[in-house]
VEXPA-619283 format. One record per residue (C-alpha): x, y, z. Coordinates in steps of 0.1 Angstrom, whole numbers, padded with zeros to 4 digits, always signed. Last residue first. Example, Ala and Ser with C-alpha at 12.3 -4.5 7.8 and 13.67 -1.06 7.14 Angstrom:
+0137-0011+0071 +0123-0045+0078 
END
This chain:
+0076+0278-0151 +0048+0275-0177 +0070+0259-0204 +0064+0222-0195 +0063+0205-0228 +0041+0174-0229 +0039+0139-0241 +0040+0115-0212 +0011+0131-0194 +0011+0131-0156 -0013+0111-0134 +0001+0110-0099 -0024+0092-0075 -0028+0061-0097 +0008+0052-0094 +0042+0069-0090 +0035+0076-0053 +0020+0105-0036 +0013+0107+0002 +0041+0080+0007 +0038+0043+0013 +0024+0030-0020 +0033-0007-0027 +0044-0015-0063 +0028-0020-0097 +0053-0029-0124 +0070-0002-0145 +0059+0007-0180 +0043+0040-0171 +0074+0048-0151 +0095+0047-0182 +0074+0071-0202 +0074+0095-0172 +0112+0097-0175 +0117+0131-0189 +0097+0150-0162 +0117+0133-0134 +0150+0139-0152 +0141+0176-0157 +0132+0179-0120 +0165+0163-0108 +0189+0183-0131 +0171+0216-0127 +0170+0213-0089 +0206+0202-0087 +0219+0229-0110 +0199+0256-0091 +0214+0246-0058 +0190+0238-0030 +0182+0266-0005 +0145+0263+0000 +0141+0291-0025 +0154+0267-0052 +0124+0244-0044 +0100+0274-0050 +0116+0282-0083 +0113+0246-0095 +0077+0246-0086 +0063+0226-0057 +0038+0198-0063 +0042+0185-0027 +0047+0148-0035 +0065+0150-0068 +0085+0183-0067 +0091+0187-0030 +0096+0150-0024 +0120+0147-0054 +0140+0177-0043 +0144+0161-0008 +0152+0127-0023 +0179+0141-0047 +0196+0161-0019 +0199+0133+0006 +0206+0110-0024 +0238+0128-0033 +0233+0144-0067 +0233+0119-0097 +0256+0110-0125 +0288+0099-0108 +0268+0098-0075 +0255+0063-0083 +0291+0049-0081 +0311+0032-0109 +0347+0020-0106 +0345+0000-0138 +0311-0003-0156 +0277-0017-0148 +0284-0019-0111 +0250-0003-0102 +0268+0014-0073 +0258+0025-0038 +0287+0036-0014 +0292+0008+0011 +0278+0012+0047 +0246-0008+0044 +0259-0037+0023 +0290-0038+0046 +0267-0044+0076 +0254-0077+0063 +0216-0077+0062 +0202-0105+0084 +0210-0089+0118 +0179-0097+0137 +0151-0073+0149 +0174-0043+0150 +0187-0054+0115 +0153-0047+0101 +0154-0011+0113 +0189-0006+0097 +0176-0018+0064 +0145+0004+0067 +0167+0034+0074 +0189+0026+0044 +0158+0023+0021 +0145+0055+0035 +0174+0074+0020 +0168+0057-0013 +0131+0068-0015 +0105+0040-0011 +0076+0042-0035 +0087+0016-0060 +0104-0005-0033 +0083-0036-0039 +0081-0034-0077 +0060-0064-0086 +0058-0084-0118 +0092-0081-0134 +0114-0062-0158 +0125-0029-0144 +0161-0042-0139 +0162-0048-0176 +0132-0044-0199 +0134-0007-0193 +0166+0001-0174 +0168+0021-0142 +0181+0055-0131 +0151+0071-0147 +0150+0101-0124 +0119+0092-0104 +0122+0054-0106 +0158+0057-0092 +0146+0078-0062 +0115+0055-0058 +0136+0024-0054 +0145-0004-0078 +0144-0041-0067 +0122-0058-0091 +0104-0089-0078 +0099-0116-0104 +0068-0138-0099 +0075-0175-0097 +0057-0198-0121 +0087-0222-0124 +0096-0220-0161 +0082-0186-0169 +0097-0170-0138 +0131-0186-0144 +0130-0172-0179 +0119-0138-0166 +0149-0138-0143 +0173-0146-0171 +0158-0120-0194 +0161-0093-0168 +0197-0102-0161 +0204-0098-0199 +0185-0066-0198 +0206-0051-0170 +0238-0061-0189 +0226-0044-0221 +0217-0013-0201 +0254-0008-0192 +0264-0015-0228 +0241+0011-0241 +0250+0034-0212 +0285+0039-0228 +0314+0019-0243 +0328+0039-0272 +0316+0038-0308 +0341+0020-0330 +0316+0000-0350 +0282-0002-0333 +0264-0021-0360 +0292-0046-0369 +0299-0050-0331 +0263-0059-0322 +0267-0097-0324 +0300-0095-0307 +0286-0073-0280 +0257-0097-0275 +0280-0127-0272 +0303-0109-0248 +0274-0101-0225 +0262-0137-0226 +0297-0149-0217 +0300-0123-0189 +0265-0131-0174 +0275-0153-0144 +0246-0174-0132 +0250-0182-0095 +0220-0197-0078 +0205-0191-0043 +0180-0210-0022 +0170-0189+0008 +0181-0194+0044 +0180-0158+0056 +0216-0157+0067 +0228-0179+0038 +0213-0155+0012 +0229-0126+0031 +0263-0141+0030 +0260-0150-0007 +0251-0114-0015 +0279-0101+0007 +0305-0123-0010 +0293-0115-0045 +0293-0077-0038 +0327-0081-0020 +0342-0097-0052 +0332-0067-0072 +0309-0070-0102 +0323-0053-0133 +0332-0085-0151 +0296-0096-0146 +0278-0113-0117 +0243-0126-0119 +0234-0138-0084 +0200-0154-0084 +0176-0154-0055 +0147-0178-0047 +0119-0171-0022 +0091-0194-0012 +0111-0216+0012 +0124-0185+0029 +0090-0175+0042 +0064-0153+0024 +0063-0119+0040 +0094-0120+0062 +0114-0137+0034 +0102-0111+0009 +0110-0082+0032 +0146-0093+0037 +0150-0100+0000 +0138-0066-0010 +0161-0050+0016 +0191-0068+0002 +0181-0060-0034 +0180-0023-0026 +0212-0023-0004 +0236-0039-0029 +0251-0074-0030 +0234-0080-0063 +0206-0103-0055 +0183-0108-0085 +0148-0118-0075 +0124-0147-0076 +0091-0151-0059 +0069-0181-0050 +0037-0200-0056 +0018-0170-0072 -0019-0172-0065 -0030-0136-0070 -0042-0133-0035 -0010-0148-0022 +0016-0128-0041 -0002-0094-0038 -0012-0102-0002 +0023-0110+0009 +0039-0081-0009 +0015-0055+0005 +0018-0070+0040 +0056-0068+0040 +0056-0034+0025 +0032-0021+0051 +0050-0038+0079 +0083-0021+0068 +0066+0013+0065 +0050+0009+0100 +0083-0002+0115 +0102+0027+0100 +0077+0052+0113 +0078+0037+0147 +0049+0015+0158 +0021+0026+0182 +0016+0007+0214 -0017-0011+0217 -0038+0009+0242 -0050-0006+0275 -0088-0001+0277 -0109+0029+0282 -0148+0027+0283 -0165+0042+0253 -0190+0070+0263 -0225+0069+0247 -0242+0061+0280 -0217+0032+0286 -0199+0018+0256 -0177-0013+0259 -0154-0018+0230 -0145-0052+0215 -0118-0064+0192 -0117-0088+0162 -0084-0088+0143 -0068-0089+0110 -0032-0076+0111 -0015-0045+0096 -0019-0022+0126 -0030-0032+0161 -0063-0018+0176 -0063+0014+0196 -0088+0022+0223 -0095+0053+0244 -0079+0078+0220 -0089+0113+0232 -0116+0134+0215 -0133+0143+0248 -0163+0122+0240 -0140+0092+0235 -0121+0084+0204 -0120+0047+0194 -0095+0031+0170 -0089+0009+0140 -0052+0004+0131 -0062-0014+0099 -0032-0007+0077 -0049-0008+0043 -0021-0012+0017 -0026+0001-0018 -0005-0007-0049 -0025-0039-0057 -0048-0045-0028 -0030-0053+0004 -0047-0058+0038 -0066-0042+0066 -0099-0023+0065 -0107+0003+0091 -0133+0007+0119 -0134+0041+0137 -0157+0042+0167 -0164+0079+0174 -0175+0096+0206 -0200+0125+0204 -0195+0161+0215 -0206+0171+0180 -0180+0197+0169 -0152+0185+0192 -0158+0149+0183 -0157+0158+0146 -0125+0176+0151 -0110+0146+0169 -0119+0126+0137 -0096+0148+0116 -0067+0149+0141 -0068+0111+0148 -0070+0103+0111 -0040+0125+0104 -0020+0108+0132 -0028+0075+0115 -0017+0086+0081 +0019+0094+0093 +0034+0075+0063 +0008+0062+0039 -0019+0037+0045 -0052+0033+0027 -0085+0042+0044 -0113+0017+0038 -0135+0029+0066 -0168+0023+0084 -0174+0051+0109 -0196+0047+0141 -0208+0079+0158 -0225+0078+0193 -0254+0098+0208 -0271+0103+0174 -0304+0123+0175 -0310+0134+0139 -0292+0166+0147 -0261+0146+0156 -0263+0126+0124 -0265+0158+0104 -0236+0172+0124 -0215+0141+0115 -0224+0145+0078 -0217+0182+0077 -0182+0186+0093 -0161+0169+0067 -0134+0142+0070 -0158+0118+0088 -0180+0114+0057 -0147+0104+0040 -0149+0070+0056 -0186+0060+0059 -0207+0075+0087 -0234+0059+0109 -0252+0075+0139 -0261+0054+0169 -0289+0062+0193 -0285+0042+0225 -0313+0024+0244 -0299-0011+0236 -0298-0002+0199 -0315+0027+0182 -0306+0037+0147 -0293+0069+0131 -0288+0073+0093 -0283+0107+0079 -0297+0116+0044 -0280+0131+0014 -0263+0103-0003 -0239+0110-0032 -0239+0090-0063 -0212+0064-0070 -0189+0052-0097 -0167+0080-0112 -0174+0101-0081 -0156+0075-0061 -0123+0078-0079 -0098+0078-0050 -0060+0073-0052 -0053+0111-0048 -0085+0129-0054 -0122+0121-0059 -0135+0115-0024 -0173+0109-0022 -0189+0126+0008 -0225+0115+0015 -0222+0077+0018 -0256+0061+0016 -0271+0044+0046 -0293+0013+0045 -0320+0002+0069 -0334-0029+0086 -0318-0055+0063 -0332-0087+0076 -0321-0119+0096 -0330-0104+0130 -0309-0073+0124 -0286-0064+0095 -0278-0027+0092 -0266-0017+0058 -0237+0005+0048 -0235+0020+0014 -0214+0034-0014 -0242+0042-0038 -0252+0032-0073 -0281+0048-0092 -0303+0027-0116 -0333+0028-0094 -0313+0019-0063 -0280+0001-0064 -0261-0005-0032 -0224-0012-0030 -0214-0028+0004 -0203-0020+0039 -0220-0042+0066 -0232-0030+0100 -0242-0060+0121 -0268-0065+0148 -0264-0098+0167 -0295-0117+0180 -0302-0131+0146 -0268-0149+0144 -0255-0140+0109 -0263-0168+0084 -0295-0159+0067 -0289-0121+0065 -0253-0128+0054 -0265-0150+0025 -0289-0122+0014 -0259-0098+0013 -0239-0123-0007 -0267-0126-0033 -0269-0088-0035 -0231-0085-0040 -0233-0112-0068 -0260-0090-0085 -0236-0061-0084 -0208-0081-0100 -0232-0095-0126 -0243-0060-0135 -0208-0049-0142 -0199-0012-0139 -0188-0016-0103 -0161-0039-0116 -0147-0007-0128 -0129+0001-0095 -0136-0025-0068 -0115-0004-0043 -0120-0019-0018 -0135-0054-0013 -0169-0067-0023 -0185-0073+0011 -0161-0050+0030 -0173-0020+0011 -0163+0002+0041 -0151-0018+0071 -0172-0040+0095 -0190-0031+0127 -0205-0057+0150 -0233-0049+0175 -0247-0066+0206 -0215-0083+0216 -0216-0112+0241 -0184-0130+0232 -0203-0158+0214 -0220-0131+0193 -0187-0116+0183 -0172-0150+0175 -0203-0158+0153 -0201-0124+0136 -0164-0130+0129 -0171-0163+0112 -0200-0146+0093 -0178-0118+0081 -0152-0143+0068 -0178-0163+0050 -0191-0131+0034 -0157-0122+0022 -0152-0156+0006 -0186-0153-0011 -0181-0118-0022 -0147-0125-0037 -0145-0095-0061 -0118-0076-0041 -0105-0098-0013 -0112-0085+0022 -0088-0083+0052 -0111-0075+0081 -0108-0053+0112 -0141-0064+0128 -0148-0040+0157 -0173-0057+0181 -0196-0034+0202 -0205-0043+0238 -0233-0021+0252 
END
């Protein structure tokens, strides 16, 4: 049997567009001699549809699109379609088998994830019945995503006669996620002695990126086929007596390469799916804006990226030189708008209020807010979306300015720790040296006052990032982090800043999630609270 794996980039809410894409892939699969085509979870409506699932018109549009598929898919090709399914007022995360222009049967997902970025219990009811169908003499069992993360659904399919398992997925990316999928699905193979075809969605959806990277595990639990990550593709697996036949494996990417591709795809899909013509960002000569520019050009092309250099009296000459050098290397249009005159005007206007109070973070933040206003003005005038350039380390401890460098429409590096920013910059330069070396090697500085460096007020980023990961991503207590060997003053400083700046993060733009826990829907902390339990 020849089975087509359709690794599709679906658009949430665009049932007609998604259906047309499914039909195009089905026609290719039929022409290639496939008997069955498998699509990702909820591919018809896109994932996650969130509260759109509460709308009757949304569900009715899904039904119309499903009928359209039945009419348009080649009748000789069987297709498994992921979609929402309403039965007697109850809603299910479902997969339907289309054969001969009809829906032959529909499976309801049994395991509903309700953690991290998942809210499926908010919308769906649990299924309780396995679905096994016969095709070309083979009994095929169907799973949907989280079904494969627990033993029971696969075993139910096995007991119902399945000789092969097929899993429809919308599994979002984070670092090392592919290895986790291998390990979990290999457990299902070991328990059932059945091979697994794992089909995953690809594409960006707000803060989530689906990496694709669909794969096949043979009856021994070994990877016999691996599809590429971060691209739409249609691939084929030959199955003989329930055993997938091996093919040449697509090489796996390095960790830095996968993160870079995730950020590139997340940005490209956010901009393109939301209809923005271009992006604009402030280019400072620092590492964060340099990496943001590199990804933006790779995602959108230089012709859709504009950068603005907004130097102040505290901006060093080498920062300006490096920023111009990088803009020239990647071929983007750049403008110079010095902010000293604007800064002086604001200070003069505020002088009667401030009196003799010394220069402090007020004046530093004022510079950031002037830059934010300039970028937003360009955004309003030309329709470009502003990319903010702050990283996860800064977002964690509040080393950013509300309505200043946080002002924008998309926070590309929102979930990228500072230490990883450097590694990504070095990775990008292995492809072509577009980031000037001095940007990578210089000590980081916001350049909002004379002779400033980030470490004037923060621990070294190697320490800050490690404490942040333990506190934010691993939910460790302060005491437990101290037991790892970090100094008490550093642990208290970093964790208190993280707690204190939740109000800022709530006002930050959406950004790509690349860690196990980002500052988005998978970390929901109260703003008003007093943490006295430690």
